[in-house]
C-alpha positions as YAML, in Angstrom:
chain: A
units: angstrom
residues:
- id: 1
  name: MET
  ca: [0.00, 0.00, 0.00]
- id: 2
  name: GLN
  ca: [1.21, 3.46, -0.85]
- id: 3
  name: ARG
  ca: [0.15, 6.45, 1.16]
- id: 4
  name: LYS
  ca: [0.56, 10.11, 0.41]
- id: 5
  name: VAL
  ca: [0.00, 12.91, 2.92]
- id: 6
  name: ASP
  ca: [-0.70, 16.43, 1.67]
- id: 7
  name: ALA
  ca: [-1.44, 19.64, 3.52]
- id: 8
  name: THR
  ca: [-4.69, 21.34, 2.48]
- id: 9
  name: GLN
  ca: [-6.24, 24.71, 3.34]
- id: 10
  name: SER
  ca: [-8.50, 23.05, 5.89]
- id: 11
  name: GLY
  ca: [-6.12, 20.38, 7.24]
- id: 12
  name: VAL
  ca: [-4.55, 17.28, 5.76]
- id: 13
  name: LYS
  ca: [-5.50, 14.77, 3.05]
- id: 14
  name: ILE
  ca: [-4.20, 11.21, 3.05]
- id: 15
  name: SER
  ca: [-4.43, 9.08, -0.08]
- id: 16
  name: PHE
  ca: [-4.08, 5.30, 0.24]
- id: 17
  name: VAL
  ca: [-3.53, 3.41, -3.03]
- id: 18
  name: GLY
  ca: [-2.90, -0.25, -3.77]
- id: 19
  name: GLU
  ca: [-3.53, -3.04, -1.28]
- id: 20
  name: VAL
  ca: [-5.86, -1.07, 0.97]
- id: 21
  name: LYS
  ca: [-9.35, -1.95, 2.10]
- id: 22
  name: LYS
  ca: [-11.72, 0.87, 2.91]
- id: 23
  name: GLU
  ca: [-12.90, -1.05, 5.98]
- id: 24
  name: SER
  ca: [-9.34, -0.97, 7.36]
- id: 25
  name: ILE
  ca: [-9.24, 2.82, 7.08]
- id: 26
  name: VAL
  ca: [-12.70, 3.08, 8.67]
- id: 27
  name: ALA
  ca: [-11.49, 0.83, 11.53]
- id: 28
  name: MET
  ca: [-8.41, 3.01, 12.01]
- id: 29
  name: VAL
  ca: [-10.50, 6.19, 12.22]
- id: 30
  name: GLN
  ca: [-13.04, 4.62, 14.59]
- id: 31
  name: ASN
  ca: [-10.23, 3.31, 16.78]
- id: 32
  name: CYS
  ca: [-8.73, 6.77, 16.95]
- id: 33
  name: GLN
  ca: [-12.04, 8.53, 17.62]
- id: 34
  name: SER
  ca: [-12.96, 6.11, 20.40]
- id: 35
  name: GLY
  ca: [-9.61, 6.57, 22.14]
- id: 36
  name: GLY
  ca: [-8.58, 2.99, 21.40]
- id: 37
  name: CYS
  ca: [-5.24, 3.96, 19.88]
- id: 38
  name: SER
  ca: [-2.11, 5.69, 21.02]
- id: 39
  name: CYS
  ca: [-0.86, 6.78, 17.59]
- id: 40
  name: MET
  ca: [-1.26, 10.47, 18.40]
- id: 41
  name: SER
  ca: [-1.31, 12.59, 21.52]
- id: 42
  name: GLU
  ca: [-4.53, 13.91, 23.02]
- id: 43
  name: ALA
  ca: [-3.34, 17.44, 22.14]
- id: 44
  name: THR
  ca: [-3.10, 16.43, 18.49]
- id: 45
  name: LYS
  ca: [-6.51, 14.70, 18.57]
- id: 46
  name: GLN
  ca: [-8.07, 17.90, 19.96]
- id: 47
  name: LYS
  ca: [-6.94, 19.79, 16.84]
- id: 48
  name: ILE
  ca: [-9.08, 17.58, 14.57]
- id: 49
  name: LYS
  ca: [-12.53, 18.97, 13.81]
- id: 50
  name: ASP
  ca: [-13.76, 16.44, 11.26]
- id: 51
  name: ILE
  ca: [-12.64, 13.35, 9.35]
- id: 52
  name: GLN
  ca: [-14.17, 12.26, 6.04]
- id: 53
  name: ILE
  ca: [-13.45, 8.92, 4.34]
- id: 54
  name: SER
  ca: [-14.08, 8.48, 0.62]
- id: 55
  name: GLY
  ca: [-13.21, 6.10, -2.19]
- id: 56
  name: GLU
  ca: [-13.24, 2.33, -2.40]
- id: 57
  name: ASP
  ca: [-10.92, -0.63, -1.88]
- id: 58
  name: GLY
  ca: [-7.63, 0.09, -3.62]
- id: 59
  name: ASP
  ca: [-8.09, 3.87, -3.61]
- id: 60
  name: VAL
  ca: [-9.18, 5.42, -0.31]
- id: 61
  name: ALA
  ca: [-8.89, 9.08, 0.73]
- id: 62
  name: LEU
  ca: [-9.02, 10.49, 4.23]
- id: 63
  name: ASP
  ca: [-9.68, 14.23, 4.67]
- id: 64
  name: ILE
  ca: [-8.79, 15.51, 8.12]
- id: 65
  name: ASN
  ca: [-10.03, 19.02, 8.88]
- id: 66
  name: GLY
  ca: [-8.63, 21.11, 11.68]
- id: 67
  name: GLU
  ca: [-5.52, 22.91, 12.86]
- id: 68
  name: ILE
  ca: [-3.38, 19.88, 12.19]
- id: 69
  name: LYS
  ca: [-0.01, 19.68, 10.45]
- id: 70
  name: LYS
  ca: [1.12, 17.21, 7.83]
- id: 71
  name: GLU
  ca: [4.02, 16.11, 10.07]
- id: 72
  name: GLU
  ca: [1.67, 15.24, 12.95]
- id: 73
  name: ILE
  ca: [-0.37, 12.97, 10.68]
- id: 74
  name: GLU
  ca: [2.72, 11.34, 9.17]
- id: 75
  name: GLU
  ca: [3.95, 10.53, 12.68]
- id: 76
  name: ALA
  ca: [0.57, 9.09, 13.67]
- id: 77
  name: LEU
  ca: [0.43, 6.94, 10.53]
- id: 78
  name: SER
  ca: [3.84, 5.50, 11.32]
- id: 79
  name: LYS
  ca: [2.50, 4.38, 14.73]
- id: 80
  name: SER
  ca: [-0.87, 3.04, 13.56]
- id: 81
  name: LEU
  ca: [-1.27, -0.62, 14.44]
- id: 82
  name: VAL
  ca: [-4.12, -1.00, 11.97]
- id: 83
  name: LEU
  ca: [-2.00, 0.19, 9.05]
- id: 84
  name: ASN
  ca: [1.32, -1.31, 10.05]
- id: 85
  name: THR
  ca: [0.17, -4.80, 11.09]
- id: 86
  name: GLN
  ca: [-3.10, -5.08, 9.13]
- id: 87
  name: CYS
  ca: [-4.93, -6.14, 12.24]
- id: 88
  name: CYS
  ca: [-6.99, -4.39, 14.85]
...
């Protein structure tokens, strides 16, 4: 799976292409929103106003709106158990 993180005017956009299932991205977001992960600090989580998931298996986009920086998201992605082990 390839992932690309880009800064946007309203936050950050992550594009996942290749061997990615939309349900895995949904699980990652739900895990984060429920506090079930430790991939980012509470201070970073507080900066996020909204998360939108779009696309389909093989091409999934995640739009994160808020006062969040590209580097914060890249660090969180590197720590994500869902993405890095393909299990919950």
